[in-house]
N, C-alpha and C positions, 0 to 999 in steps of 0.2 A: 579717209584711207582709201586708196584706189584699189581696183581689182587686180589680183595677181594671176597672170596667165602663164602656163607652162606650154612651151612650143617645142615638141620633139623635132629635131632638124638634122637631116643627113645629106643635104645638098641636092637631093633629087628634085625633079620638077614638081611633084606633089608637095614636098616640104617647102619649096620656094613659093608655091601658090598659098600654102597655109600661112607663111610669114607675111606675104602681101595682104592676105585677108585679115590677119590679126592686126597689122599696122593700120589698116583702113577702118576696120569695124570697131576696134577698141582703142580710140585715140588717147584716152586717159589712163589706160591700164599699164601696169608694170609688167613687161614681157621678159621671160627668161627662155632663151633657146638652149635646148639640151641635146647634146650629141652623145649617143651611146656607142661605145666601141663594143661590137658583139663578141661575147665570149663563147667558145664552143661548149656544147652541152654533152651529156653522156655520163657514163659510170665514173670515169676517172675525174670528171669535173668536181665531184664531191670531195676529192682529196687534195685539190690544188687551189691556190688563190687564183681569182679571175685573170690577173695579169700574167700569171705563169702559163695559162692555157693558150695564150695568143702568140703565134709566131710573129716576130717583129712588132711587139707591143708598142715600142717607142715610135715606130713609123706610123702605126695605126692612130696613136694619140696625136701625133704631129698633123696627120691628115685631118683629124677631127677638129683640131684647133684652127687649121686653115679654113675649113668650112664655116666654123663659127665666126671667124673674123670676117668672112664674106657676108654672112648674115648681119653682123653688126654694122658693116659698111652700108648695106641696103637700108637698114633702119636709120642710120645717120643721114643718108640722102633725103630722108623724109622728116628730118629734124626730130628723130626719136632716139631714145636710148634703148639698148638691148643688153640685158645681162646674159652671160653665157655660162654654161656648165658642161663638163665632160666627165662621164662615168663609164667604167667598164662593167659589163654584165649582160644579162639577157634583156634585150630592148623592152619588151612588154612589161617585164617585172620591174626594171629600173624606172620606167616612166610612171607606172602606177605607184611605186614606192615613193618617188619624188613628189608626186602630186599629193600623197597623203602626208608625208613628213614635212614637206616644204610649206604647207598651208596655202596651197594654190586654190583659187576659186574655180578654175576651169582649165581644160586642156584644149588646144587647137592643134589638130594633127592632120597631115596630108595622107591621102590614100590613092593608090593606083587605080582603084575601082575594079579590080579583077572580080570575076564572077565564076560560078560553077567549078569545074574541075581544076582550073588553074589556081583558084583561091584555096581549094582544099589541099592541093599538092604543095603549093608554095607557102601557105599560111598567110595570115594577115595580122601584122602588128597592130594596125588601127582597130581591127575587129576585136582583138584580145584586150586592147586598152579600153574600148567601149564597154566590153562585158565586165571588166574587173575594176574600173575606175571608181574611186570614192567621190569624184567630182563630176560635174557635167562635162561632156566631150563634144566638141564641134569637129566634124570630119569634113575636110575640104577636098573636093575632087576636081 
């Protein structure tokens, strides 16, 4: 049985680097690229379904599918298969939840590498995933 790797993917330069890293470093692993359509947080979020909280949810999901198709094309160019998945929710929670529920052996995630005040103000999905993940996490910068 080959290793199962979850690859959060949003089309950013760091996620593209993480994809390339995973393809090169884990040639025998089964890779799954995950796009998370971010759902707004806050008080009212507790009373609505994630999809109802997103303006233009269909357009957001369509964009996610386009990005996942691009990731799959990159994998195909390297003679690899890439499974894809799209989920609506809070990115760090969805990623950690998928890692736990999907039986993944590890997560490979890109990071912008922000430090100091910009990281505190903007938050870091990669950092939150590292702190909460039930599996090992490789952070690619």
